N, C-alpha and C positions, 0 to 999 in steps of 0.2 A: 099280348100287346101291353097289358097293364103291367106285367112283370118287367118288361123291357123299359117301360117308363119309370117304374120304380128304381131300377138299376141306374137309369140315366140321371134321375133326381139325386140318388145317393152319391153318384160319381161327381156330380156338380157340387154337392155339399163338401165332399172330401177334397175336391180340387180347390174350393174356396178356402177351406181351412188350411190346406198346405200353402196356398198362395199367401195367406195372411201370415203364417209362420215364416215363410220365406222373406216377406217384406220386413217383418220385425227383426229377423236376423240380419237383413241387409242394412237396416238402420243402426242396429246395435253394434255390429262389427266395426263400422267406421268410427262410431263413438268411442268404442273400447280402444281401437287403434290410436285415436286422437289423444286419449288419456295416457296411453303408454308412451306417446312421442314427447310429452312434457318433460323437458330436461330439468334435472334436479342436482342438488349437491349430494355428496355421499350420505348425508343425514336426511335426505328426502325433502329438502327445502326447494321449492321451484326456483329456478334461476331468475325468473321474472320478479320474484319476491326477495331476492337475496339482499339487495341494497336497502330495502325497507326493513328487513330483519336485522341487518347490521346497525342501521340507524336506531332502531328500538333498543337493541342490546346496549349500544353506547350510552343512550339516554338513561337507561336504568342504572348505569354505574358512573354516571357523570361526576358524582362527588368524589369518586376514587381515581379520576382520570386527570392526567396532566395533558399530554398530547399523544395521539395514536394515529397512525396512518395505515390504511388497509387497501390492499390491492388484490383483486380476484381475476384470475385468467381462466378462460375456457376456449378450447380449440384455437389457441394462439392469439386470441383477442382479449383485450382488457374490458371486462364487463363491470367492474367496480374499481374506482380509484378516488378515494376520499380520505380527508384528514379531519380530525376532531380535536377539540380542546385547545390548550395553550402551550406553545413552545416555551414561553417565558411567562410564568404565572404572575410574578411580581410586577412585571411591566405590562401585563395583559396583552402580550403578543400572541396572536392566534396562530395555530399551525395550519398550513395548507399543503397542497400537493407538491410544492416546490421546497418544502422544509427538508433539510438535510439531517438525517439520522446516522448513528453509528451502526455498521453491520455487526461489529463485534466478531464472534466466532463463525458467523455465517461466511466470513472472509475465507475460511478454510476451503469452501466449495471452489473458489478460484484456484487454489493450489491443486486440488484433485483434478479439476478440468485441465489445468496447464499440463500436469503430469500425463494425463491420457492423451492429450494432443501429441506430446513428444513420444509416447509409446506408439501411437499410431504411425509416427514418422520413422520408427525403428531406432530412435536415439536413446530410448530408456526401455528397461525391461522390469516388470513388477516383481519378479522373483530373484533378481540379481542382488548380491550383497551390495549395499550402497557404498561401501568403502571403495568399490571399483570406480565410483563417480567422484569421490571426495579427494582432496589432497592427501598425500601419504602422511600417516601418523596423525590424522585428524582427531581421532579418539584416543583418550588416555585412561578412561574409566570403565571400559567394557569389562564385565565380569565373566561372561559366557562366550564360548567359542562359536556358538550358533550364529549363522549369518543374520544380519538385520536387513530387511528388504523394504522396498517402497510400499508393498502391501502391509508390512507391519506398521509403517508410519500412518497409513490410511486407517488401519484398524486400532491404532493406539495400543498395540501389544508388543512393542519392542523391548519393554521391561524397564523403562527409566523411572526413577523417582520423579515426583512432581517439582516443578519450579514454584517458588513462593511468589505471591502477588507482587511483592516488592521487587522481585527480579524481572517480572514480566512487564511492569509499567514504569514509565518515567514521565517527567513533566516539562522539562526544558525544551521548547521547540527548536532552539538553535543547536541542540546537541544532535550530531549525526553519528549513526552507528553503522559500521560496515557489517552486513549480515553474517558473513562468514566468520569474521573475527569475533563477533558477539556470541555466535554459537559455540565457537571454540572455547572462549573464556568462561562461558556459563554451562559447560558440559555437565549434566547430572550424573549421578551414579546409576549404574544399571543394577537394579535390585531384584528383578525377576527374569526368568529365562524367557527369551522371545517366544511368542505364540502361546504363552501359558496363562497370562493374565491381562485383562483389558483395564488400562489405567489412562484416562484422558491425558494427553501430552501435547501442550503447546510447543515444546521443544521439538518434538518429532515432526510436527507439521511444518514448523519453521525450517527444519532441516530439508524437508521435501521441496520447500520453496527456494532454498539455496541451491539444491541440486538442479532446479529449473534454471536458475541463474548460470550455473557452471556450464550446463549442456547447451543452453540457447545462446550464451554469450551476451545476455542482456541483464540489467538489473531486473528483479522480479517485477517491480511495479511497471516498468517499461514494456516487459513481455506481456503482462496482462492487458495493459492499455492497447497494445497493437493487436493482440490475438483474441481478445474477448470484448473489451469495452467498445473499440472502434467498429468491429463488424456488427455488433448489436445495437450501435447508435446509443450507447449508454453515456450520454454527454454530461450527466450530472453526478458522476461517481468517480472516486479516485482511491487508489490503494498505496499511494506514496506514503512513506513512513510518517511524515508530518504534514502532508497535503500541500507542500510548497510548490508543487508543479501546477496546482490549481487554487491560487489565492482567492478567486471568486467563491469557490466551494468552502474554503476555510472561513471566509467572512460569513457565509450563510450558516455554517455550522456553529460559529460563535454566537449566533442569534437564538440558539436553542440552549436551554439549561437542562441539567439532569436532576431528578427528584427521588426521594425514598418513596416507599409504599404509602407513607403518611403524608406525601406531597410536600415534604420539607426539602428545600433546595440543598443540593449536595455541593459544597464548595470544591473548587478545583476539579470540576467534572470533565475537563478536557485533558485526557491522558493519552500518552503515546505508547505503543506496544513494541517492546524491545525486539521480539521475533516477529516483525511486523507482518509477514504474510499470514500469520494466524489470526489477525484481528484488527488490522488498520483501515479497512475499507470504510468509506463513508459516502452517503449519497441519498438520493430520494427513493422512496418505496416504489415509485413508478419505474425507476431504472432497474431496481431489483426484480420487478415484475417482468422486464424485458428478458433478463437472464433466465428467469423461471420459464417463460414462454419458449425460449430456445431449448430447454430441456424436454419439452413436450411438443415437438413439431407435428403439425397436422397431416403431413404428407411425407414424402421421402427427402424433404429438404433438411439440411443439416448444416447450419451456419458455423457451429463451433468445430466441427470435424469435417475431414475430407470424405469420410465414409459414415453412413448411418450406423453401420455395425459397431463403430467405436462408441457412439452414444449409447447404444443398446447394451454394450458390454459394461460401460461405466455404471449404468443404472441397474445392473444385474447383481444378484446376491453374491458376495465374496466371502462372507463370514456368517456362520450360524451360531446360535447359542450352543454352548457345550452340550454334547450328547442329544441334540434335538435336530429337527428339521425346520426350526423357527428362524427366519432370517433376522440378522442383526445389523450387518453393514453391507452397503453396495458401494464398494470402492470409496469409502469415507462418508458417504450419505448414510444417514440412520434410517432403518426400515421399521415402520411402526404400523401395527394393526389398529386402525380406528374402525369406522363402519366399513371401510375398504382398506386394502393394503396401501400404504403410502410411503413416500420417501420424504425426509425432512432434515433440517439442521436448525439449531438453536444458537442464540448468541447473547452474552451478557457482558457488559462492560460498565465502568463506573457511571451509573445514572442512565443506562440504556439497556433495553431488552429487545430482541428481534427473533423472528421465526419465519421460516418458509416451509410450507407443507404442500405436497402435490401428489396426485394420483395419475401416473403415466397412462393408465389404461383408459380412463375417461377424459384425460387431458384437462383436468380441472385442478387448479392450485391457488394458494393464497400466500400473501405476504402480510405480516403484521409487524409494525415497528413502533416502539414507544420510547419515551424519555423517562422511564421509571426503572430503577434498579430492581432486578429479580422480580419483575412484574408477573402476575399470574392470572388476572381477570381476563386479559386478551390472549396472553401467551399460551394459556392453557384453556380457559373457559370459552373464549370465542371459537377457538380451533375446534374444541369438542362439539360445540353447538353446530358448526358447519360440517365437520367431518364425522361426527358420531363419537360415542364414548370408546375409550381404549380400555379393554379388560384382559387380564392374564390370569390363568388359574393353573397352579402346579399341584401335583399329587406329592405331598411331603410325607415320607414315612418316619422321619425323625419324631420321637415322642414329645419333644419340647423344642423351643426356640433356642436362642443363644445370643451372644454378643458378637458384633461384626464391626470391621473397620475398613474404610474405603482403601482400595489398592492405590488410589491416586493420593499419594502422600509424600512429603519430603522425608528423607531418612538420615540426612546429615546436615540439616539446617536448623536455625533457631526456632522455626515454626513447627518443628516436629513435636514439641511439647503440646502445642495447641491442637494438632492433629490427633495426638494420643488421647486427648480429652474428648475428642469427637468419636466416641465409641457408641454405637447404637445397639440397643437390645430389641430383637424381633421375636414376637411370639410365633407359635406354629401357624396360627391363622394368618398372621402378617406375612410369613414366608410364602404361604401358598398364593398370595396375590402379587408376588413379584414377577419380574420378567422371566427369570429362570433360577432354578435352584439345582446345584450339582451335589448329589449325595453318593455316598459309598458305605454299604452295610449300615444304613440308617444314620450315618454321621454326615452332616452338612459340611462340605468341603469349600464351597464357594457359592455366592449368590450374586445375581445381577440386579442391583437396585435401580439402576438406570442403564440405558443402552451404552452409555459412554464409559461406564466403569464397573468393575467387579467389586464385591465386598468380601473380605476374607474373615474366617472365624477368629475370634480372640477368646482364649480360655478364661474361665471364671477366675482361675488362679492369677493370670496376668492382670485382669481387671482389679482384683483385690490388692496385688502387689503395687500397682500403680496408685491406687487409693491410699494404701498404707505408706507408700514412699513420701506422701505429702505430710504425713503426721510429724516426722522429725524436722521437716523444713518449717512447718507451722510452729512447732515448739521452739526452733532456733530463732525465728523472727520474734515471737513473743518474748523469749528470753532477752534478745537484744533490746527490745523496746523497754522491757522491765529494768534492765541493767542501766540503760541510758537515762531513764527517768530518775531511778534511785541514785545514780551517780551525780546527777545534777542537784538533786535534793540534798545529798550528803555534802557536796561542795558548798552549796549555799549556807547550810547550817554551820559548817566549819568556818566559813568566811565571816559571817555576820554574828554568830553566837559562840563561836570557838568551841563547838561541840563535835565529838567524834575524833577519829584519827586523821592526821594530815595525809594528803595524798602521797603515794610513793612515786618514784620515778617511772615505774612501769605502768602506772595508772594512765599515763598520757596515751600509750599504745592500746591499753585496755579500752579506754573511752573511744579512741579512733576507730578500732575494729567494729565496735558496736554501732557507732554512728554510721559507718560505711554500710553495715548490714541493714539499717533502716533505710538508707538511701537506695540500697539495692532493691528493697521491696517497692519503693516508690518508682524506681526505674523500670522494673518489670511490669508494674501497673500501667505505666505510660505506654510501654510497647504493646501491651495487650489491648489497650483502648484505641491505639492508633491503627492497628492491623486492619480493621474493617473498612477503613477509608483508603486502602491501598497506597500507603505512603511509598515514596521512592526509597530504594534501599540505601541510597547515599545519606538520606535524612535520618536513617536508623543506626548508622555506623557509630555515632557518638554514644548511643545507648548501649550497643553491643560492646563498644570499646570499654565503657565503664564496667560492664559485667566482667570482662577479661581483667580489668584493673583490680576488681575486688578479689579475683582468684589469686593474683599476684600478691595482693596485700594479705590475704589469708595465709598463703604459704610463708610469706616473710614473718607474719605474726607467730605462726607455729614454730618457726625456726628460732625466733627471738625468745619465745616462751620456754622452749626446752633449754635454751642456754641460760636464761635467767633463773629458772628453777634449780638448775644445777649449781649456779654460782652465788645466788643470793638467798637469804633466809627471810621468808615471809610467814605470817601467821597462818594457822591451819585454815581458817575461813578465807583468807585471801587466796591461798593456793587453790582451794576448791573452786572459787569464783573464776580465777585465772584459767584453770583447766577447763571449766565448763565453757568459758568464752572461746577457748581454742577448739573444743568440740563443735560448738556452734558454727564457728567460722569454717571448719572442715566440712560440716554438713552442707552449708550453703555453696561452698566451692565445688563440692562433688555434684550438687544439683545443677549448677551452671555448666560444668564440663559434660556431665552425663546427658543433658538435654540440648547440647550444642547452642547454648544461649549466648554464645560469643562470636558466632559466624553466621 
């Protein structure tokens, strides 16, 4: 009986302990489940604290901020929509959620979406040669026989040289450009084989927008308004070339100024985009948030397309980095690994920077728009804080780094000189941190410094030759300055003190060519200092025309010099100086022609 009682007592103790454990587990599991259900950003910031986090971030960088507008979308709903800072610092005009910003290159997403809509309707095919959609004989400068497809236009790998900023922008609102005719007149050279090199191309995307025009039978801005803006109720956005279809938005756009990173106002910061589908959209961040929400529908709804499958296709990987399984483009959308895989696009215009980033899986995304040129604090910093850091590591077998140059470059325009000077040296350690490095037998053949463009190797010999080529030019300029100063001093001495030899008849031409050489230096300096402000090409023609005039003068001088030396007798010293002036003029003329500084 005692044994039975003992067992009974033990059983009660065991049962009590088990019951206690069960109760603790029952309490703990819901608590753990509740913790897991807290929704966060990809960087693990609770969504309930997101607005407060953004407020604190902006406050910490207030002295570097002009205006910034931030929109966050989760599951199709706007959870943050705030504007900070000043749209116009000088007049203390604050930014708000109705402030109109420039989309800049984010406008390209409207091109890609329009193309996919027409693909869905069977009117376009991504792999068909685009010449089938364009007027006969549209291209005159294609170098390769390989077809150029809409997919090439989305991937920026059709092989075209870059357009200069002066060709992409213009300033006169009353100027109207027919998109097709503008593209035809500004056709760039094809310098790479299609599919071989990624080089960001405004021309290519503008061409895709023109194909939308041709196939739909509507101007591109009307097509977008009818098939994207109206269905999404984006009532505060336009992509008209100059915004003339929405004067109310133009007025609001004119109330915001553009600034440098140092918060200095950029004059003439209202620019128009020649290939306008590539960057002419302007509107509120809230409206861009509506477009972003449509890219991440919470159910089977699909406002932009008749079928959800088309949206899924558009947001699926269509190009990988060479030799890898790392996604690069999803039909024009850039794929980027932050804390999670994301899709994004960036935009920079004169005085404006914008970015849209989203994670289709968690249906979370953000819009950041600022009125600061090439802005980084929000463009990169805030995005990294919300989405996590982006890191890439490559195993580089090359024993050393090297020199590289962007594949996005003009090859037959006056800015080629300035692009040639933009050669970057990367160490082995720096190469390993880039997006992708393509090697063959330990030799780096191509690197991807950004998703938008590849960089190609430049030999040390080429770098040295470019450097050395400036030596004779510098000597020619110095010689012209010296001759000019010496000639003036000699003439003054002869005139007032009757010292030295009187000028010869040829001295007039001798003086003129050196005077022109000094003016040439001044002219090149003016061009160089004006380029960062994106001047209209028409405003540079007088400078380029003077460069061409110098070449004509140099040729005329050389011809006259040869004739005079054969027909006239000059002193030995005079002959040497005249011949050296001819060599100087020849060097400068070759420099102008060699670097296309006249077109």
